[in-house]
MIZATOR-228136 format. One record per residue (C-alpha): residue in one letter; x, y, z. Coordinates in steps of 0.5 Angstrom, whole numbers, plus 500, padded with zeros to 3 digits. Last residue first. Example, Ala and Ser with C-alpha at 12.3 -4.5 7.8 and 13.67 -1.06 7.14 Angstrom:
# MIZATOR-228136
  rest   px   py   pz
     S  527  498  514
     A  525  491  516
END
This chain:
# MIZATOR-228136
  rest   px   py   pz
     D  231  623  095
     E  232  625  088
     D  237  631  090
     E  241  627  094
     G  242  622  088
     S  244  628  084
     E  249  630  090
     S  252  623  090
     E  253  623  082
     E  256  630  082
     E  261  627  088
     A  263  621  084
     S  264  625  078
     Q  268  630  081
     L  272  624  084
     W  273  621  077
     E  275  627  074
     I  280  628  080
     F  283  621  079
     K  283  622  071
     K  287  628  072
     M  292  626  077
     Q  298  624  072
     D  297  630  069
     L  297  634  075
     F  304  631  077
     M  307  632  070
     M  305  639  070
     K  307  641  077
     G  314  637  077
     K  316  642  083
     V  312  648  083
     S  308  646  089
     H  301  644  089
     G  295  647  094
     D  292  651  088
     K  286  646  085
     Y  290  639  085
     W  292  640  092
     K  285  642  094
     M  282  636  090
     V  287  631  094
     V  285  635  101
     E  278  634  100
     E  278  627  098
     S  282  625  104
     I  289  623  105
     V  291  617  110
     N  284  614  109
     T  287  607  106
     K  284  608  099
     Y  286  615  099
     F  293  613  101
     L  294  608  096
     L  291  613  091
     I  296  618  093
     I  302  613  092
     K  299  611  085
     Q  299  618  083
     F  306  619  085
     I  308  613  081
     K  311  616  074
     M  316  621  078
     F  319  615  083
     N  325  613  079
     M  327  620  078
     N  328  621  086
     E  327  629  087
     Y  320  630  084
     C  318  624  087
     Y  320  626  094
     E  317  633  093
     Q  311  631  091
     I  311  626  097
     K  312  632  101
     L  307  636  098
     M  302  630  099
     L  304  629  107
     A  304  637  108
     M  297  637  105
     E  295  631  110
     S  297  635  116
     K  294  641  114
     A  287  637  113
     T  288  635  120
     S  288  628  123
     T  294  626  119
     F  299  623  124
     A  295  616  126
     A  294  615  118
     F  301  615  117
     L  303  610  122
     P  296  606  120
     T  299  606  113
     Y  306  603  114
     K  305  596  111
     Q  302  599  105
     L  308  604  104
     H  313  598  103
     K  308  594  098
     L  306  601  094
     A  314  602  094
     Q  316  595  091
     E  310  595  086
     A  312  602  083
     V  320  601  084
     L  320  595  079
     E  318  599  072
     E  323  604  074
     K  329  599  075
     K  334  601  081
     N  330  598  086
     W  330  602  092
     E  333  599  099
     A  328  601  104
     L  328  604  111
     N  329  611  108
     M  322  612  105
     V  319  610  112
     T  324  615  115
     T  322  621  110
     W  315  620  111
     V  315  619  118
     L  319  626  118
     T  314  629  114
     I  308  627  118
     V  311  630  125
     E  312  637  121
     Q  304  637  120
     E  303  634  127
     P  306  640  130
     I  312  639  135
     V  311  641  142
     H  317  638  145
     K  313  634  150
     Q  307  633  145
     A  312  630  139
     I  315  626  144
     D  309  623  147
     R  306  622  140
     V  312  619  137
     D  312  614  143
     S  304  612  142
     I  305  611  134
     I  311  607  135
     E  307  602  140
     K  301  601  135
     V  306  600  129
     A  309  594  133
     R  317  594  134
     G  321  591  128
     D  328  594  131
     S  328  598  124
     L  322  601  125
     E  324  603  133
     D  331  605  131
     E  328  610  125
     L  323  613  129
     H  328  615  135
     Q  332  618  130
     Q  327  622  127
     L  325  624  134
     D  332  626  135
     R  332  630  129
     K  326  633  130
     A  328  635  138
     E  334  638  135
     Q  330  642  130
     C  325  644  136
     A  331  646  140
     Q  333  651  134
     A  326  654  133
     M  326  655  141
     H  333  658  142
     L  331  663  136
     K  324  665  139
     V  328  666  146
     V  333  670  142
     E  327  674  139
     A  324  675  146
     L  330  679  148
     G  327  685  151
     K  331  684  158
     E  325  681  161
     E  324  676  155
     F  331  674  156
     A  331  671  164
     S  323  670  163
     R  324  665  157
     F  330  661  160
     Y  327  660  167
     D  321  658  163
     E  325  653  159
     T  328  650  165
     R  335  650  167
     K  335  653  174
     N  339  648  178
     P  344  647  172
     P  345  655  171
     V  344  657  165
     F  349  659  160
     E  348  652  157
     M  341  654  155
     L  344  658  149
     R  348  653  146
     G  344  651  139
     E  344  659  137
     L  351  660  139
     G  355  657  133
     G  359  664  132
     K  355  665  126
     K  348  663  128
     L  349  668  134
     A  352  673  130
     T  346  673  125
     L  341  673  131
     L  345  680  133
     S  345  683  126
     Q  338  682  125
     L  336  685  132
     G  340  692  131
     K  347  694  131
     E  348  698  138
     Q  341  697  142
     K  341  690  140
     W  348  689  141
     T  348  692  148
     V  342  688  150
     F  346  681  147
     V  352  683  151
     E  348  684  157
     I  345  678  156
     L  351  674  156
     F  354  677  162
     D  348  675  166
     L  348  668  163
     A  356  667  165
     I  355  670  172
     N  349  666  174
     D  353  663  179
     K  353  656  176
     V  355  658  169
     L  362  662  171
     H  365  656  175
     E  362  651  170
     N  365  654  164
     I  361  656  158
     L  363  663  158
     V  369  660  153
     Q  363  660  148
     L  363  668  148
     V  369  667  144
     S  365  664  138
     P  362  671  136
     P  369  673  133
     V  374  678  135
     S  375  685  132
     G  369  684  127
     N  366  691  129
     S  360  687  132
     I  365  683  136
     W  368  689  139
     L  362  693  140
     A  359  687  144
     T  365  685  148
     M  365  693  150
     R  358  692  153
     A  360  686  156
     L  367  689  159
     K  363  695  162
     I  358  691  165
     R  363  686  168
     E  367  692  171
     Q  361  694  174
     E  359  688  177
     N  366  687  180
     F  372  683  176
     G  374  676  179
     K  369  672  176
     I  370  675  169
     F  377  671  169
     V  375  666  163
     L  373  672  159
     I  380  675  160
     K  383  669  157
     K  378  668  151
     M  379  676  150
     E  386  675  150
     D  387  670  145
     E  382  674  140
     F  387  680  142
     M  393  677  140
     K  390  675  133
     E  389  682  132
     L  395  685  134
     Y  399  683  128
     K  395  688  125
     Y  399  694  128
     R  396  700  126
     R  389  698  125
     M  390  694  131
     L  391  701  135
     K  386  705  131
     I  381  700  133
     F  383  699  140
     V  382  706  141
     Q  376  707  137
     E  372  702  142
     Y  374  707  148
     S  370  712  145
     R  364  707  143
     M  364  705  151
     S  364  713  153
     A  358  714  149
     M  355  707  151
     D  355  710  158
     A  359  706  163
     P  364  711  165
     A  372  709  164
     E  376  706  170
     F  375  698  167
     V  376  700  160
     C  383  703  162
     A  387  710  163
     K  386  709  170
     T  393  706  171
     K  395  700  175
     C  401  698  179
     L  398  696  186
     K  404  697  191
     D  405  692  197
     G  410  688  193
     D  410  690  186
     Q  402  688  185
     A  399  684  179
     I  391  686  178
     S  386  680  180
     G  383  676  175
     G  383  669  177
     P  390  668  174
     V  394  674  174
     L  392  680  170
     L  397  686  169
     G  395  693  170
     G  389  697  168
     A  384  692  166
     I  382  693  159
     L  388  697  156
     I  393  694  161
     D  391  687  160
     F  391  689  152
     L  398  691  153
     A  400  685  157
     E  397  680  152
     G  401  684  146
     Y  408  683  150
     R  412  680  145
     R  409  683  138
     Y  408  689  142
     D  416  690  143
     L  416  697  145
     K  420  703  141
     S  416  703  135
     G  410  701  138
     A  410  707  143
     S  409  712  137
     D  402  709  136
     L  400  707  143
     F  402  715  145
     K  398  717  139
     S  392  713  141
     I  392  715  149
     A  393  723  146
     D  386  722  142
     L  383  718  148
     D  385  724  153
     T  383  722  160
     G  391  722  162
     A  396  722  157
     K  401  722  162
     D  398  716  165
     L  398  712  159
     G  405  714  158
     Q  407  712  165
     I  403  706  165
     I  406  703  158
     S  413  704  161
     D  411  700  167
     R  408  695  164
     F  414  694  159
     G  418  693  165
     T  413  688  169
     P  413  684  162
     D  420  683  162
     Y  423  677  158
     K  430  678  157
     E  433  680  150
     K  436  675  146
     E  443  676  144
     D  444  674  136
     R  442  682  134
     K  448  684  139
     R  453  679  135
     T  457  675  140
     K  464  676  142
     I  468  670  142
     R  472  670  148
     Q  479  668  148
     G  483  665  154
     S  485  659  151
     L  485  657  144
     V  487  650  143
     P  493  648  138
     K  491  642  134
     E  495  636  136
     V  500  633  131
     K  498  626  129
     Q  504  621  129
     S  508  619  123
     M  511  612  122
END
């Protein structure tokens, strides 16, 4: 019977690790000291600073210490939570070759902007790190003094406008402890003022839309001051009236969406038309929604309520019966010629875009004429030069006999008056 022979065991043998497999100890303070030493040596010469940063990247590990690098270039040292500079015992390790120590004028800010552009152009992987750094550093702005916040806001405007970071980074300012003390709003306004001066108004408005900020501007205002009047005064006194207009337009769009949803809910619940009219008027007045815009919402909502027959020959009867039910609602919001024309154009657009309705445009207009929703004058104006190009020839042809009848009735009325 064979026995297993034990394998010999090596004892006292040390297996040598390859140098490339050894993990280097993470040492942000050592990295900081090396960077600060080089920056201090370069002094205030920004070209010398850029040359140092360019050459240091091949010796120091920017991939590993990118966040620390940007902390130093912006604030002068390593930032700890809250926004203060990390110390070694009682010693504050900080360089003066940073954004916070630079003059606040825009010429100096633009010069510092070039340091960051050159650095990230040379080391492309730093671009993503810089975006993450900005999300972090903007949360820390309460820990910076007023002058530091102004400089950071001006640099932020330059960095966003040159594409170094996306405008969406500004959303991190919507943070309770920054908003309530007005810090977020002051910072945002400084960014906007700088942007407008440097890149122009249209560039600013485009960035607000791109960054998803156009609908969130009120969220930067402290809750106890969150009124349209305060918002308007805060921006207009800094020459940003156009931002107020953008905000109001966005707010109006949201209000219209809410109004349409409210109208849809009330119609679906079968509430009395008289009550619905009162509610819609109140909402429109509160949010300053013009009547000509309300009537187009009424049309869209009413038409969305029905499940339309797919057979063209049956749609006309169904549509007229459906609309007849809501003529008091339409009449309530066509008190002006402008509103009546808006409704006619909306009907024209709807019939053009929904093939089964192409042949019943005239029937719908006739129904609204008979029920005093649309007046003779507006119908004539639409036919003459108020119509849109959508399905123009077909709809004008449909309306021709009705227009001729209106004209002959008008002529008879005038001749009757002459005889009297």
